[in-house]
N, C-alpha and C positions, 0 to 999 in steps of 0.2 A: 504494500500500500504506500503510495507516494505522499508527499507533503500536502497537496491539495485535498486529498481524501481524508488524511489523518487529521488535518487542522480545520477542515471545512471551509477552506479559503482558496481564492484564486488570485494570482498576481497579474496585474496589467501594467506594462512599463512603456514609457516613451522617453527616449534619451535619458536624462537624469531624474525624471519624474516617475513615480510609481504609486499605485493604489492597490490595496488589498480588499477584495470583496469577501466578506465573512458571513458564513451561515451560522457559525457558532461563536464562541467567545473571541472578541477582537484582541483582547490583551494577550492571549496565548499565541495567536497568529503573529502579532507584532513582535513578540519576544523571539519566536522562532525565526522570523524574517531578519531581525536584527543580528542574531547569532550567525545566520548564513552570510549576511553582508560582511560581518567582521572577519569570517574565515576567508572571504574573497578580498579582504583588505579594503573594504568600502566603509564609508562613514555615513550614518543616518543623521540627517539634519533634524535635531530634536525640536528646534524652534518652529519648523514648518510641518512637523509631524503631529497629527492629532487623530483622535478616534471620534467619529460622528455617526449619527444614524442617517440612513438614506432618506428618511422623511424630513430631516433637517436640511439635506442637500449638501453638496460639496462641489468645488471647482477643480477641473483637471484639463490641462492644455487648452484653455480658452473656453471650455464648456462648463455649464452648470448642470449637474445631474441631481434630480430630486424625484422622490416617489410621492404621487398624489392620487387621489381618487378621480377617476375619469368622469367628467360631467355627462358623458354619453351613456355609460353602463354601470357606473358606480364602483368599478373594480380598481384595485390598486395598479397604477401604471407608472412606469419610469419615464419622466419627461426630460428632454435635453434642450437647454437653451444656450444662446451665446451669453457668456458671463458678463456682468456689469463692467468688469475691467476691460474685456475685449471690446465692448461697445464704446467705452470711453477712449480706448486706444485708436479706433478708426476715426472718431471725431477729432482727436488731437492731430492725427495724420492729415486729415482734410483741412484743418485750420492752418497747418504748416504749409500745405501746398497752395492754398488760396488766400487771397486778400482782396478786400473791396477796392483797394488802390492799385491792384495788379494791372499793369499796362498791356493787357491782352484782350483779344476779341472774345465775345461770348462762346463761339465755337471752340476756341482754344481752351477756355475755362473748362468746358465739358470734357474735352479730351484729356485734360490734365488730371481730373479727378476720377475718370472712368476706370483706369487700370487698378487703382487702389480699391475702389468700391467693388469691382468685379471679383478681385481676389478674395476679399472679405466675404462677399455673398456666396461665392462658390464653396468656401470653407464651411459655411454654416447652413447651406441650402437643404441638407438632409436632416435638419433638426426642427424643433418647434420654434421657429424663428420669425413667424409672421409679425408678431408685435415689434420685435427688434428691427425688422426690415422696414416696417411702417415708420418707426421713430427715426431711423437712419434717413429714409426718404424725406421726411419732414425737415431734418437738419440740413440736408443737401439743398433742398428747395429754398430754405431761408438764407443760406449762404449765397446761392446764386442770385436770389432776388435782391439782397442787399448790395451785392456787387453791381448788378444792373442799375439799381437805383442810384448808387454813388456815381456810376459812370455817366448817367444822364443828368447828374446834378439835381436829382429829385429830393424831396423832403420826406421825412418819416422812414418807414421800413419798406415802402413800395408795394404793399398788399393790393391796393386798388389798381395800380398801374401794371403790376406784374403778377396776376393771379396764377395759380398752378397751371391752368389750361394754357396760358400764354407761354409759360416756361417749357411745357412739353412741346408746344408748337415750335419753339425755337430750337428744339433738338435735345432738350434735357431728357435723359433716360429715366425710366421708372422701374422699380423693383417689383416684379410679379412672380410669385412662386419660386423665388430663388434665381430668377433670370433677369437680365437687364434688357428692357424692351424700349422701342421708340414708337411713339404714337404717330404712325405714318399719315393717318387721316388729318390730324391737327398740323403736322409738319407741312403737308401739301397746301392746306389753306393758308398757312403763314407765308410760304414761298410765293403763292399767288398774290397775297396782299402786298408783299414787298415789291414784286414786279409792278403791280399797279401803282404803288406809291412812287417808285422810281420813274415810271413812264409819265405819271402826272406831273412830277417835278420838272422833268425834262421838257414836257410840252409847255408848261407855264414859262420856263426859262427862255425857250426858243421864241414863243409868242411875245 
């Protein structure tokens, strides 16, 4: 009988991080794991090591794991969410990449943030991330809106001048089911409006 069966625990490791999923006493499993690590001349970080219940949740490699009752069938279900730290990290990254004062065109702004958002979304797309994606979308739209409003020397935050519909029409992607999509219908209307505006300006100038 191996350690997993004897201790009622399984080890999951990623680089220097590891978790023990225990069906029996966690203290016994942790003690055995510590002894094995010492024989391999590895040191357990006592400050970062703790015992917790799955119902209280824990974070691991950017994910939050927690057991809750399903609202659909009432059964205990393990949910996986992007951790709060991971959500803050992508926001900090986008703040670093963008600025309302950035001397770039709107299209360049979108292409600047797109790779970072795509990587983050792809990493968490197979989890219960719908709420996190919604909050991230809101954050991105606010950053883009304030950039556009500052660029046009507008006042306030630009909610009326740049509603979400207009942002998507200008080419801003939106996160849907873990994929980045473009509202082609709105984009087409926006392009047609731009051509009409340019033609109208030229016509008045020539006349």
